N, CA, C and O atoms as CSV, one atom per row, in Angstrom:
chain,resi,resn,atom,element,x,y,z
A,1,MET,N,N,20.067,17.307,-8.783
A,1,MET,CA,C,19.714,17.504,-7.392
A,1,MET,C,C,20.605,18.567,-6.730
A,1,MET,O,O,20.378,18.965,-5.587
A,2,SER,N,N,21.600,19.003,-7.459
A,2,SER,CA,C,22.496,20.010,-6.917
A,2,SER,C,C,21.702,21.247,-6.508
A,2,SER,O,O,20.771,21.662,-7.198
A,3,GLY,N,N,22.084,21.820,-5.383
A,3,GLY,CA,C,21.432,23.032,-4.912
A,3,GLY,C,C,20.314,22.784,-3.922
A,3,GLY,O,O,19.799,23.735,-3.334
A,4,ILE,N,N,19.921,21.531,-3.718
A,4,ILE,CA,C,18.905,21.213,-2.721
A,4,ILE,C,C,19.553,21.298,-1.343
A,4,ILE,O,O,20.665,20.810,-1.140
A,5,GLU,N,N,18.861,21.912,-0.411
A,5,GLU,CA,C,19.399,22.087,0.932
A,5,GLU,C,C,19.842,20.759,1.554
A,5,GLU,O,O,20.822,20.722,2.298
A,6,LEU,N,N,19.129,19.678,1.254
A,6,LEU,CA,C,19.431,18.365,1.833
A,6,LEU,C,C,20.498,17.596,1.065
A,6,LEU,O,O,20.799,16.457,1.419
A,7,TYR,N,N,21.069,18.179,0.037
A,7,TYR,CA,C,21.945,17.454,-0.871
A,7,TYR,C,C,23.020,16.641,-0.154
A,7,TYR,O,O,23.229,15.473,-0.481
A,8,ASP,N,N,23.700,17.241,0.815
A,8,ASP,CA,C,24.789,16.557,1.516
A,8,ASP,C,C,24.299,15.432,2.420
A,8,ASP,O,O,25.088,14.583,2.835
A,9,GLU,N,N,23.000,15.418,2.730
A,9,GLU,CA,C,22.445,14.394,3.611
A,9,GLU,C,C,21.865,13.207,2.844
A,9,GLU,O,O,21.526,12.190,3.449
A,10,LEU,N,N,21.748,13.324,1.527
A,10,LEU,CA,C,21.124,12.274,0.727
A,10,LEU,C,C,22.048,11.091,0.502
A,10,LEU,O,O,23.232,11.247,0.203
A,11,SER,N,N,21.479,9.913,0.651
A,11,SER,CA,C,22.149,8.674,0.294
A,11,SER,C,C,21.427,8.140,-0.944
A,11,SER,O,O,20.197,8.158,-0.987
A,12,ILE,N,N,22.161,7.670,-1.940
A,12,ILE,CA,C,21.543,7.187,-3.164
A,12,ILE,C,C,21.901,5.719,-3.352
A,12,ILE,O,O,23.062,5.328,-3.232
A,13,SER,N,N,20.872,4.904,-3.652
A,13,SER,CA,C,21.126,3.481,-3.897
A,13,SER,C,C,20.468,3.069,-5.208
A,13,SER,O,O,19.457,3.637,-5.620
A,14,PHE,N,N,21.062,2.073,-5.849
A,14,PHE,CA,C,20.573,1.544,-7.112
A,14,PHE,C,C,20.325,0.053,-6.924
A,14,PHE,O,O,21.205,-0.669,-6.454
A,15,ASP,N,N,19.137,-0.410,-7.288
A,15,ASP,CA,C,18.791,-1.823,-7.127
A,15,ASP,C,C,18.998,-2.593,-8.417
A,15,ASP,O,O,18.861,-2.053,-9.515
A,16,LYS,N,N,19.331,-3.865,-8.262
A,16,LYS,CA,C,19.448,-4.764,-9.406
A,16,LYS,C,C,18.088,-5.330,-9.794
A,16,LYS,O,O,17.904,-5.822,-10.907
A,17,GLU,N,N,17.135,-5.256,-8.863
A,17,GLU,CA,C,15.816,-5.833,-9.097
A,17,GLU,C,C,14.815,-4.769,-9.523
A,17,GLU,O,O,14.917,-3.602,-9.144
A,18,LYS,N,N,13.847,-5.202,-10.319
A,18,LYS,CA,C,12.749,-4.340,-10.739
A,18,LYS,C,C,11.941,-3.934,-9.514
A,18,LYS,O,O,11.825,-4.704,-8.560
A,19,GLY,N,N,11.388,-2.739,-9.538
A,19,GLY,CA,C,10.564,-2.267,-8.430
A,19,GLY,C,C,9.290,-3.079,-8.290
A,19,GLY,O,O,8.787,-3.640,-9.263
A,20,HIS,N,N,8.778,-3.135,-7.079
A,20,HIS,CA,C,7.557,-3.876,-6.796
A,20,HIS,C,C,6.328,-3.078,-7.211
A,20,HIS,O,O,6.394,-1.871,-7.444
A,21,ARG,N,N,5.213,-3.784,-7.295
A,21,ARG,CA,C,3.945,-3.107,-7.537
A,21,ARG,C,C,3.661,-2.163,-6.385
A,21,ARG,O,O,4.068,-2.405,-5.249
A,22,MET,N,N,2.974,-1.109,-6.687
A,22,MET,CA,C,2.666,-0.114,-5.673
A,22,MET,C,C,1.244,-0.308,-5.168
A,22,MET,O,O,0.413,-0.913,-5.845
A,23,GLY,N,N,0.971,0.207,-3.982
A,23,GLY,CA,C,-0.400,0.308,-3.511
A,23,GLY,C,C,-0.804,-0.527,-2.325
A,23,GLY,O,O,-1.535,-0.029,-1.470
A,24,LEU,N,N,-0.375,-1.767,-2.221
A,24,LEU,CA,C,-0.874,-2.615,-1.147
A,24,LEU,C,C,-0.052,-2.551,0.126
A,24,LEU,O,O,-0.603,-2.479,1.225
A,25,PHE,N,N,1.247,-2.578,-0.018
A,25,PHE,CA,C,2.095,-2.719,1.153
A,25,PHE,C,C,2.766,-1.416,1.553
A,25,PHE,O,O,3.028,-0.552,0.716
A,26,VAL,N,N,3.035,-1.290,2.832
A,26,VAL,CA,C,3.706,-0.112,3.369
A,26,VAL,C,C,5.124,-0.075,2.795
A,26,VAL,O,O,5.861,-1.052,2.929
A,27,PRO,N,N,5.515,1.017,2.169
A,27,PRO,CA,C,6.881,1.112,1.648
A,27,PRO,C,C,7.900,0.917,2.766
A,27,PRO,O,O,7.802,1.527,3.831
A,28,GLY,N,N,8.874,0.059,2.504
A,28,GLY,CA,C,9.924,-0.185,3.487
A,28,GLY,C,C,9.592,-1.250,4.515
A,28,GLY,O,O,10.444,-1.585,5.338
A,29,TRP,N,N,8.373,-1.798,4.496
A,29,TRP,CA,C,7.964,-2.817,5.464
A,29,TRP,C,C,7.511,-4.055,4.704
A,29,TRP,O,O,6.565,-3.984,3.920
A,30,SER,N,N,8.142,-5.137,4.913
A,30,SER,CA,C,7.804,-6.370,4.223
A,30,SER,C,C,6.504,-6.964,4.777
A,30,SER,O,O,6.419,-7.305,5.957
A,31,GLY,N,N,5.506,-7.081,3.916
A,31,GLY,CA,C,4.257,-7.738,4.295
A,31,GLY,C,C,3.260,-6.906,5.079
A,31,GLY,O,O,2.156,-7.384,5.336
A,32,ARG,N,N,3.594,-5.692,5.468
A,32,ARG,CA,C,2.678,-4.843,6.231
A,32,ARG,C,C,1.814,-4.047,5.258
A,32,ARG,O,O,2.334,-3.323,4.408
A,33,THR,N,N,0.491,-4.182,5.383
A,33,THR,CA,C,-0.404,-3.538,4.416
A,33,THR,C,C,-0.736,-2.104,4.808
A,33,THR,O,O,-0.716,-1.728,5.980
A,34,MET,N,N,-1.043,-1.321,3.779
A,34,MET,CA,C,-1.409,0.079,3.963
A,34,MET,C,C,-2.822,0.184,4.517
A,34,MET,O,O,-3.660,-0.686,4.279
A,35,LYS,N,N,-3.076,1.244,5.251
A,35,LYS,CA,C,-4.434,1.575,5.687
A,35,LYS,C,C,-5.089,2.375,4.576
A,35,LYS,O,O,-4.430,3.184,3.922
A,36,GLY,N,N,-6.371,2.159,4.357
A,36,GLY,CA,C,-7.082,2.907,3.323
A,36,GLY,C,C,-6.930,2.251,1.963
A,36,GLY,O,O,-6.271,1.221,1.818
A,37,GLU,N,N,-7.548,2.862,0.983
A,37,GLU,CA,C,-7.577,2.315,-0.370
A,37,GLU,C,C,-6.434,2.864,-1.223
A,37,GLU,O,O,-6.325,4.072,-1.433
A,38,SER,N,N,-5.610,1.981,-1.695
A,38,SER,CA,C,-4.560,2.361,-2.637
A,38,SER,C,C,-4.473,1.343,-3.761
A,38,SER,O,O,-3.454,1.246,-4.445
A,39,LYS,N,N,-5.549,0.585,-3.949
A,39,LYS,CA,C,-5.556,-0.445,-4.991
A,39,LYS,C,C,-5.483,0.144,-6.389
A,39,LYS,O,O,-5.108,-0.555,-7.331
A,40,ASP,N,N,-5.832,1.413,-6.542
A,40,ASP,CA,C,-5.752,2.054,-7.846
A,40,ASP,C,C,-4.305,2.199,-8.327
A,40,ASP,O,O,-4.066,2.532,-9.488
A,41,LEU,N,N,-3.353,1.951,-7.446
A,41,LEU,CA,C,-1.939,2.050,-7.821
A,41,LEU,C,C,-1.328,0.697,-8.192
A,41,LEU,O,O,-0.140,0.627,-8.507
A,42,LEU,N,N,-2.111,-0.363,-8.160
A,42,LEU,CA,C,-1.587,-1.701,-8.430
A,42,LEU,C,C,-1.040,-1.876,-9.844
A,42,LEU,O,O,-0.226,-2.769,-10.079
A,43,ASN,N,N,-1.465,-1.051,-10.775
A,43,ASN,CA,C,-0.959,-1.144,-12.149
A,43,ASN,C,C,0.381,-0.447,-12.335
A,43,ASN,O,O,0.913,-0.399,-13.444
A,44,PHE,N,N,0.925,0.093,-11.253
A,44,PHE,CA,C,2.168,0.852,-11.333
A,44,PHE,C,C,3.294,0.125,-10.609
A,44,PHE,O,O,3.087,-0.510,-9.575
A,45,TRP,N,N,4.486,0.238,-11.179
A,45,TRP,CA,C,5.685,-0.375,-10.626
A,45,TRP,C,C,6.632,0.728,-10.173
A,45,TRP,O,O,6.854,1.702,-10.893
A,46,ARG,N,N,7.177,0.572,-8.997
A,46,ARG,CA,C,8.084,1.579,-8.433
A,46,ARG,C,C,9.314,1.728,-9.314
A,46,ARG,O,O,9.964,0.748,-9.675
A,47,ILE,N,N,9.620,2.987,-9.653
A,47,ILE,CA,C,10.807,3.308,-10.448
A,47,ILE,C,C,11.846,4.007,-9.576
A,47,ILE,O,O,13.020,3.637,-9.567
A,48,ILE,N,N,11.396,5.017,-8.849
A,48,ILE,CA,C,12.310,5.795,-8.016
A,48,ILE,C,C,11.550,6.266,-6.778
A,48,ILE,O,O,10.347,6.524,-6.830
A,49,SER,N,N,12.269,6.372,-5.676
A,49,SER,CA,C,11.627,6.831,-4.447
A,49,SER,C,C,12.635,7.600,-3.602
A,49,SER,O,O,13.849,7.448,-3.739
A,50,VAL,N,N,12.088,8.424,-2.734
A,50,VAL,CA,C,12.901,9.093,-1.726
A,50,VAL,C,C,12.226,8.822,-0.386
A,50,VAL,O,O,11.000,8.821,-0.280
A,51,ASN,N,N,13.044,8.594,0.624
A,51,ASN,CA,C,12.547,8.221,1.943
A,51,ASN,C,C,13.265,9.010,3.020
A,51,ASN,O,O,14.472,9.242,2.951
A,52,TYR,N,N,12.487,9.420,4.026
A,52,TYR,CA,C,13.093,9.950,5.252
A,52,TYR,C,C,12.709,9.020,6.385
A,52,TYR,O,O,11.526,8.760,6.609
A,53,SER,N,N,13.702,8.519,7.099
A,53,SER,CA,C,13.473,7.644,8.242
A,53,SER,C,C,13.886,8.357,9.523
A,53,SER,O,O,15.050,8.720,9.694
A,54,LYS,N,N,12.923,8.554,10.422
A,54,LYS,CA,C,13.218,9.186,11.717
A,54,LYS,C,C,14.145,8.299,12.533
A,54,LYS,O,O,15.071,8.789,13.180
A,55,ASN,N,N,13.895,6.976,12.502
A,55,ASN,CA,C,14.733,6.048,13.284
A,55,ASN,C,C,16.203,6.142,12.903
A,55,ASN,O,O,17.074,6.092,13.771
A,56,LEU,N,N,16.480,6.275,11.628
A,56,LEU,CA,C,17.859,6.363,11.147
A,56,LEU,C,C,18.333,7.804,10.978
A,56,LEU,O,O,19.522,8.057,10.782
A,57,ASP,N,N,17.382,8.754,11.056
A,57,ASP,CA,C,17.648,10.162,10.761
A,57,ASP,C,C,18.412,10.255,9.433
A,57,ASP,O,O,19.496,10.832,9.349
A,58,LYS,N,N,17.795,9.659,8.394
A,58,LYS,CA,C,18.480,9.506,7.112
A,58,LYS,C,C,17.534,9.726,5.947
A,58,LYS,O,O,16.371,9.323,5.985
A,59,TRP,N,N,18.049,10.370,4.912
A,59,TRP,CA,C,17.354,10.567,3.637
A,59,TRP,C,C,17.961,9.626,2.616
A,59,TRP,O,O,19.184,9.548,2.500
A,60,THR,N,N,17.127,8.908,1.869
A,60,THR,CA,C,17.613,7.956,0.870
A,60,THR,C,C,16.815,8.068,-0.417
A,60,THR,O,O,15.585,8.127,-0.398
A,61,ILE,N,N,17.528,8.097,-1.534
A,61,ILE,CA,C,16.905,7.996,-2.849
A,61,ILE,C,C,17.244,6.612,-3.383
A,61,ILE,O,O,18.393,6.177,-3.319
A,62,ASN,N,N,16.236,5.925,-3.909
A,62,ASN,CA,C,16.438,4.577,-4.425
A,62,ASN,C,C,15.917,4.493,-5.856
A,62,ASN,O,O,14.772,4.851,-6.133
A,63,LEU,N,N,16.761,4.023,-6.747
A,63,LEU,CA,C,16.392,3.851,-8.150
A,63,LEU,C,C,16.351,2.359,-8.450
A,63,LEU,O,O,17.320,1.641,-8.204
A,64,LYS,N,N,15.223,1.899,-8.983
A,64,LYS,CA,C,15.030,0.479,-9.282
A,64,LYS,C,C,15.525,0.146,-10.685
A,64,LYS,O,O,15.646,1.024,-11.540
A,65,ALA,N,N,15.809,-1.129,-10.908
A,65,ALA,CA,C,16.239,-1.605,-12.224
A,65,ALA,C,C,15.079,-1.533,-13.217
A,65,ALA,O,O,13.910,-1.587,-12.833
A,66,ILE,N,N,15.416,-1.413,-14.467
A,66,ILE,CA,C,14.444,-1.299,-15.554
A,66,ILE,C,C,14.739,-2.393,-16.578
A,66,ILE,O,O,15.897,-2.745,-16.802
A,67,GLU,N,N,13.684,-2.930,-17.198
A,67,GLU,CA,C,13.882,-3.884,-18.294
A,67,GLU,C,C,14.689,-3.201,-19.390
A,67,GLU,O,O,14.435,-2.045,-19.726
A,68,SER,N,N,15.648,-3.908,-19.939
A,68,SER,CA,C,16.566,-3.284,-20.901
A,68,SER,C,C,15.862,-2.673,-22.108
A,68,SER,O,O,16.346,-1.683,-22.656
A,69,GLY,N,N,14.754,-3.226,-22.530
A,69,GLY,CA,C,14.040,-2.672,-23.675
A,69,GLY,C,C,13.323,-1.364,-23.389
A,69,GLY,O,O,12.883,-0.680,-24.312
A,70,LYS,N,N,13.204,-1.014,-22.115
A,70,LYS,CA,C,12.476,0.199,-21.739
A,70,LYS,C,C,13.386,1.279,-21.155
A,70,LYS,O,O,12.917,2.358,-20.793
A,71,ASN,N,N,14.678,0.993,-21.063
A,71,ASN,CA,C,15.550,1.908,-20.339
A,71,ASN,C,C,15.652,3.307,-20.954
A,71,ASN,O,O,15.755,4.283,-20.211
A,72,LYS,N,N,15.628,3.438,-22.285
A,72,LYS,CA,C,15.715,4.772,-22.889
A,72,LYS,C,C,14.473,5.606,-22.588
A,72,LYS,O,O,14.572,6.798,-22.294
A,73,GLN,N,N,13.311,4.975,-22.664
A,73,GLN,CA,C,12.068,5.695,-22.382
A,73,GLN,C,C,11.996,6.096,-20.911
A,73,GLN,O,O,11.579,7.207,-20.584
A,74,VAL,N,N,12.403,5.191,-20.030
A,74,VAL,CA,C,12.354,5.484,-18.594
A,74,VAL,C,C,13.370,6.570,-18.247
A,74,VAL,O,O,13.082,7.445,-17.431
A,75,LYS,N,N,14.543,6.524,-18.851
A,75,LYS,CA,C,15.548,7.568,-18.615
A,75,LYS,C,C,14.995,8.932,-19.008
A,75,LYS,O,O,15.143,9.905,-18.268
A,76,LYS,N,N,14.362,9.001,-20.168
A,76,LYS,CA,C,13.760,10.262,-20.638
A,76,LYS,C,C,12.688,10.732,-19.644
A,76,LYS,O,O,12.620,11.916,-19.315
A,77,PHE,N,N,11.852,9.798,-19.171
A,77,PHE,CA,C,10.826,10.134,-18.193
A,77,PHE,C,C,11.455,10.676,-16.914
A,77,PHE,O,O,11.006,11.693,-16.386
A,78,LEU,N,N,12.485,10.011,-16.416
A,78,LEU,CA,C,13.124,10.451,-15.173
A,78,LEU,C,C,13.729,11.847,-15.313
A,78,LEU,O,O,13.591,12.678,-14.416
A,79,ILE,N,N,14.387,12.100,-16.422
A,79,ILE,CA,C,15.026,13.402,-16.631
A,79,ILE,C,C,13.986,14.515,-16.755
A,79,ILE,O,O,14.144,15.585,-16.168
A,80,GLU,N,N,12.926,14.261,-17.519
A,80,GLU,CA,C,11.974,15.326,-17.819
A,80,GLU,C,C,10.835,15.455,-16.808
A,80,GLU,O,O,10.268,16.537,-16.660
A,81,ILE,N,N,10.490,14.367,-16.109
A,81,ILE,CA,C,9.356,14.416,-15.189
A,81,ILE,C,C,9.727,13.931,-13.784
A,81,ILE,O,O,9.489,14.628,-12.798
A,82,GLY,N,N,10.311,12.732,-13.703
A,82,GLY,CA,C,10.538,12.087,-12.406
A,82,GLY,C,C,11.454,12.839,-11.459
A,82,GLY,O,O,11.067,13.123,-10.326
A,83,ILE,N,N,12.659,13.167,-11.898
A,83,ILE,CA,C,13.620,13.864,-11.034
A,83,ILE,C,C,13.103,15.251,-10.630
A,83,ILE,O,O,13.238,15.623,-9.464
A,84,PRO,N,N,12.511,16.031,-11.556
A,84,PRO,CA,C,11.936,17.309,-11.114
A,84,PRO,C,C,10.836,17.138,-10.047
A,84,PRO,O,O,10.723,17.970,-9.147
A,85,LEU,N,N,10.029,16.074,-10.139
A,85,LEU,CA,C,9.018,15.821,-9.108
A,85,LEU,C,C,9.668,15.498,-7.767
A,85,LEU,O,O,9.231,15.992,-6.728
A,86,LEU,N,N,10.713,14.667,-7.788
A,86,LEU,CA,C,11.445,14.352,-6.549
A,86,LEU,C,C,12.038,15.618,-5.941
A,86,LEU,O,O,11.937,15.857,-4.738
A,87,ARG,N,N,12.638,16.394,-6.774
A,87,ARG,CA,C,13.263,17.640,-6.304
A,87,ARG,C,C,12.231,18.552,-5.648
A,87,ARG,O,O,12.460,19.091,-4.565
A,88,LYS,N,N,11.095,18.716,-6.318
A,88,LYS,CA,C,10.035,19.579,-5.779
A,88,LYS,C,C,9.579,19.069,-4.411
A,88,LYS,O,O,9.382,19.858,-3.487
A,89,TRP,N,N,9.412,17.753,-4.280
A,89,TRP,CA,C,8.984,17.174,-2.998
A,89,TRP,C,C,10.034,17.411,-1.919
A,89,TRP,O,O,9.695,17.755,-0.787
A,90,LEU,N,N,11.296,17.231,-2.261
A,90,LEU,CA,C,12.373,17.455,-1.285
A,90,LEU,C,C,12.443,18.911,-0.840
A,90,LEU,O,O,12.802,19.197,0.302
A,91,GLU,N,N,12.105,19.820,-1.728
A,91,GLU,CA,C,12.221,21.241,-1.427
A,91,GLU,C,C,10.998,21.829,-0.717
A,91,GLU,O,O,11.053,22.966,-0.248
A,92,THR,N,N,9.892,21.073,-0.628
A,92,THR,CA,C,8.712,21.618,0.052
A,92,THR,C,C,9.009,21.850,1.527
A,92,THR,O,O,9.776,21.119,2.152
A,93,GLU,N,N,8.387,22.873,2.052
A,93,GLU,CA,C,8.581,23.193,3.468
A,93,GLU,C,C,7.931,22.110,4.327
A,93,GLU,O,O,6.824,21.650,4.048
A,94,LYS,N,N,8.642,21.720,5.366
A,94,LYS,CA,C,8.173,20.649,6.234
A,94,LYS,C,C,8.079,21.142,7.674
A,94,LYS,O,O,8.988,21.795,8.185
A,95,THR,N,N,6.951,20.811,8.319
A,95,THR,CA,C,6.773,21.188,9.716
A,95,THR,C,C,7.582,20.254,10.608
A,95,THR,O,O,8.065,19.218,10.153
A,96,GLU,N,N,7.725,20.613,11.852
A,96,GLU,CA,C,8.478,19.782,12.800
A,96,GLU,C,C,7.847,18.394,12.947
A,96,GLU,O,O,8.562,17.399,13.064
A,97,THR,N,N,6.516,18.324,12.943
A,97,THR,CA,C,5.842,17.035,13.104
A,97,THR,C,C,5.965,16.167,11.850
A,97,THR,O,O,5.764,14.955,11.919
A,98,TRP,N,N,6.289,16.764,10.721
A,98,TRP,CA,C,6.470,16.014,9.486
A,98,TRP,C,C,7.539,14.936,9.664
A,98,TRP,O,O,7.444,13.865,9.065
A,99,PHE,N,N,8.542,15.208,10.473
A,99,PHE,CA,C,9.698,14.328,10.614
A,99,PHE,C,C,9.478,13.135,11.541
A,99,PHE,O,O,10.421,12.384,11.792
A,100,SER,N,N,8.277,12.939,12.050
A,100,SER,CA,C,8.022,11.763,12.889
A,100,SER,C,C,7.770,10.555,12.007
A,100,SER,O,O,7.045,10.652,11.016
A,101,GLY,N,N,8.351,9.430,12.349
A,101,GLY,CA,C,8.111,8.196,11.599
A,101,GLY,C,C,8.889,8.105,10.301
A,101,GLY,O,O,10.017,8.588,10.197
A,102,SER,N,N,8.267,7.475,9.313
A,102,SER,CA,C,8.900,7.235,8.023
A,102,SER,C,C,8.059,7.850,6.910
A,102,SER,O,O,6.847,7.646,6.853
A,103,ARG,N,N,8.698,8.591,6.043
A,103,ARG,CA,C,8.027,9.240,4.905
A,103,ARG,C,C,8.602,8.698,3.609
A,103,ARG,O,O,9.808,8.485,3.489
A,104,TYR,N,N,7.727,8.479,2.648
A,104,TYR,CA,C,8.143,8.056,1.315
A,104,TYR,C,C,7.451,8.917,0.278
A,104,TYR,O,O,6.290,9.294,0.431
A,105,PHE,N,N,8.180,9.217,-0.770
A,105,PHE,CA,C,7.617,9.788,-1.984
A,105,PHE,C,C,8.072,8.860,-3.101
A,105,PHE,O,O,9.267,8.750,-3.377
A,106,ILE,N,N,7.113,8.191,-3.745
A,106,ILE,CA,C,7.419,7.146,-4.716
A,106,ILE,C,C,6.823,7.524,-6.067
A,106,ILE,O,O,5.706,8.034,-6.152
A,107,ILE,N,N,7.586,7.266,-7.108
A,107,ILE,CA,C,7.107,7.472,-8.464
A,107,ILE,C,C,7.103,6.118,-9.163
A,107,ILE,O,O,8.092,5.385,-9.142
A,108,GLY,N,N,5.974,5.805,-9.779
A,108,GLY,CA,C,5.843,4.538,-10.478
A,108,GLY,C,C,5.347,4.743,-11.896
A,108,GLY,O,O,4.749,5.768,-12.225
A,109,LEU,N,N,5.608,3.745,-12.728
A,109,LEU,CA,C,5.160,3.752,-14.119
A,109,LEU,C,C,4.311,2.524,-14.382
A,109,LEU,O,O,4.536,1.462,-13.803
A,110,ASN,N,N,3.319,2.682,-15.273
A,110,ASN,CA,C,2.554,1.498,-15.667
A,110,ASN,C,C,3.379,0.701,-16.682
A,110,ASN,O,O,4.392,1.182,-17.190
A,111,GLU,N,N,2.935,-0.505,-16.964
A,111,GLU,CA,C,3.681,-1.432,-17.830
A,111,GLU,C,C,3.902,-0.878,-19.237
A,111,GLU,O,O,4.938,-1.141,-19.848
A,112,ASN,N,N,2.938,-0.114,-19.755
A,112,ASN,CA,C,3.040,0.432,-21.118
A,112,ASN,C,C,3.771,1.764,-21.192
A,112,ASN,O,O,3.973,2.308,-22.277
A,113,LEU,N,N,4.168,2.287,-20.035
A,113,LEU,CA,C,4.861,3.580,-19.947
A,113,LEU,C,C,4.008,4.726,-20.482
A,113,LEU,O,O,4.528,5.683,-21.055
A,114,THR,N,N,2.705,4.622,-20.291
A,114,THR,CA,C,1.794,5.670,-20.743
A,114,THR,C,C,1.279,6.522,-19.586
A,114,THR,O,O,0.758,7.617,-19.800
A,115,GLU,N,N,1.425,6.020,-18.364
A,115,GLU,CA,C,0.979,6.755,-17.180
A,115,GLU,C,C,2.020,6.610,-16.077
A,115,GLU,O,O,2.773,5.638,-16.022
A,116,TYR,N,N,2.034,7.615,-15.199
A,116,TYR,CA,C,2.872,7.529,-14.006
A,116,TYR,C,C,2.031,7.919,-12.806
A,116,TYR,O,O,0.977,8.540,-12.937
A,117,CYS,N,N,2.516,7.543,-11.643
A,117,CYS,CA,C,1.832,7.961,-10.430
A,117,CYS,C,C,2.861,8.452,-9.426
A,117,CYS,O,O,4.028,8.061,-9.458
A,118,THR,N,N,2.403,9.309,-8.543
A,118,THR,CA,C,3.199,9.719,-7.391
A,118,THR,C,C,2.412,9.323,-6.161
A,118,THR,O,O,1.185,9.425,-6.137
A,119,TRP,N,N,3.115,8.874,-5.147
A,119,TRP,CA,C,2.476,8.370,-3.936
A,119,TRP,C,C,3.307,8.787,-2.733
A,119,TRP,O,O,4.459,8.379,-2.588
A,120,GLU,N,N,2.719,9.594,-1.885
A,120,GLU,CA,C,3.392,10.025,-0.665
A,120,GLU,C,C,2.758,9.306,0.515
A,120,GLU,O,O,1.536,9.301,0.669
A,121,THR,N,N,3.599,8.700,1.346
A,121,THR,CA,C,3.100,7.987,2.518
A,121,THR,C,C,3.786,8.487,3.785
A,121,THR,O,O,4.908,8.993,3.757
A,122,HIS,N,N,3.073,8.327,4.889
A,122,HIS,CA,C,3.625,8.582,6.214
A,122,HIS,C,C,3.308,7.347,7.043
A,122,HIS,O,O,2.148,7.087,7.363
A,123,ASN,N,N,4.336,6.592,7.386
A,123,ASN,CA,C,4.176,5.297,8.051
A,123,ASN,C,C,3.262,4.422,7.199
A,123,ASN,O,O,3.633,4.071,6.080
A,124,ASP,N,N,2.074,4.058,7.695
A,124,ASP,CA,C,1.185,3.168,6.927
A,124,ASP,C,C,-0.044,3.890,6.380
A,124,ASP,O,O,-1.078,3.265,6.144
A,125,ARG,N,N,0.063,5.183,6.182
A,125,ARG,CA,C,-1.061,5.963,5.658
A,125,ARG,C,C,-0.657,6.719,4.389
A,125,ARG,O,O,0.460,7.221,4.261
A,126,THR,N,N,-1.601,6.775,3.473
A,126,THR,CA,C,-1.402,7.558,2.256
A,126,THR,C,C,-1.660,9.024,2.568
A,126,THR,O,O,-2.701,9.373,3.125
A,127,ILE,N,N,-0.728,9.865,2.215
A,127,ILE,CA,C,-0.886,11.306,2.392
A,127,ILE,C,C,-1.450,11.918,1.110
A,127,ILE,O,O,-2.372,12.733,1.141
A,128,LYS,N,N,-0.878,11.505,-0.004
A,128,LYS,CA,C,-1.298,12.065,-1.291
A,128,LYS,C,C,-0.911,11.090,-2.389
A,128,LYS,O,O,0.149,10.466,-2.337
A,129,LYS,N,N,-1.780,10.967,-3.380
A,129,LYS,CA,C,-1.442,10.150,-4.548
A,129,LYS,C,C,-2.078,10.778,-5.774
A,129,LYS,O,O,-3.119,11.431,-5.702
A,130,LYS,N,N,-1.418,10.559,-6.900
A,130,LYS,CA,C,-1.889,11.178,-8.127
A,130,LYS,C,C,-1.464,10.314,-9.303
A,130,LYS,O,O,-0.341,9.811,-9.338
A,131,ILE,N,N,-2.354,10.142,-10.257
A,131,ILE,CA,C,-2.061,9.408,-11.480
A,131,ILE,C,C,-2.157,10.383,-12.645
A,131,ILE,O,O,-3.120,11.141,-12.759
A,132,GLU,N,N,-1.142,10.353,-13.510
A,132,GLU,CA,C,-1.079,11.271,-14.643
A,132,GLU,C,C,-0.749,10.515,-15.925
A,132,GLU,O,O,-0.056,9.498,-15.894
A,133,ILE,N,N,-1.240,11.011,-17.036
A,133,ILE,CA,C,-0.846,10.492,-18.348
A,133,ILE,C,C,0.486,11.130,-18.715
A,133,ILE,O,O,0.695,12.320,-18.481
A,134,ILE,N,N,1.375,10.350,-19.281
A,134,ILE,CA,C,2.674,10.885,-19.690
A,134,ILE,C,C,2.487,11.670,-20.981
A,134,ILE,O,O,2.041,11.136,-21.996
A,135,THR,N,N,2.836,12.942,-20.917
A,135,THR,CA,C,2.656,13.813,-22.076
A,135,THR,C,C,3.950,14.021,-22.847
A,135,THR,O,O,3.940,14.596,-23.935
A,136,VAL,N,N,5.074,13.553,-22.285
A,136,VAL,CA,C,6.360,13.661,-22.976
A,136,VAL,C,C,6.426,12.535,-23.991
A,136,VAL,O,O,6.232,11.377,-23.620
A,137,PRO,N,N,6.691,12.826,-25.251
A,137,PRO,CA,C,6.772,11.750,-26.239
A,137,PRO,C,C,7.830,10.712,-25.837
A,137,PRO,O,O,8.922,11.066,-25.393
A,138,ASN,N,N,7.493,9.438,-25.999
A,138,ASN,CA,C,8.404,8.353,-25.610
A,138,ASN,C,C,9.365,7.949,-26.715
A,138,ASN,O,O,10.114,6.985,-26.558
A,139,ILE,N,N,9.357,8.662,-27.821
A,139,ILE,CA,C,10.257,8.327,-28.915
A,139,ILE,C,C,11.611,8.943,-28.624
A,139,ILE,O,O,11.736,10.158,-28.469
A,140,VAL,N,N,12.616,8.098,-28.554
A,140,VAL,CA,C,13.978,8.568,-28.231
A,140,VAL,C,C,14.873,8.415,-29.435
A,140,VAL,O,O,16.056,8.753,-29.372
């Protein structure tokens, strides 16, 4: 992440718990559901996310715990795909209105580690989501 303009403003946290399923609930809000259809993301579990909160005027990266049997594959995924995606999102140009409310960019993996998704939200609305097959070999 070195060299990103926001580098000095980023807070990084590591969770002991596995990430939650993606798609139904507003990121960062307990029990509040998303507007629109995001059920296609239910097969994905949050691995890493970055958030901007207007209320706190704070940027946060959060990395979730991984099952010990999958940690090498997930590490490889994060290094080769996940972190570069986060970096690209952080570096995109943002308009003044972009900073209103709460923004999330979340990356999730399916249980078999064969697909990943990216999900960008603004408050309780989906801005962009994408599901991709993992093309990086998982053999470590």
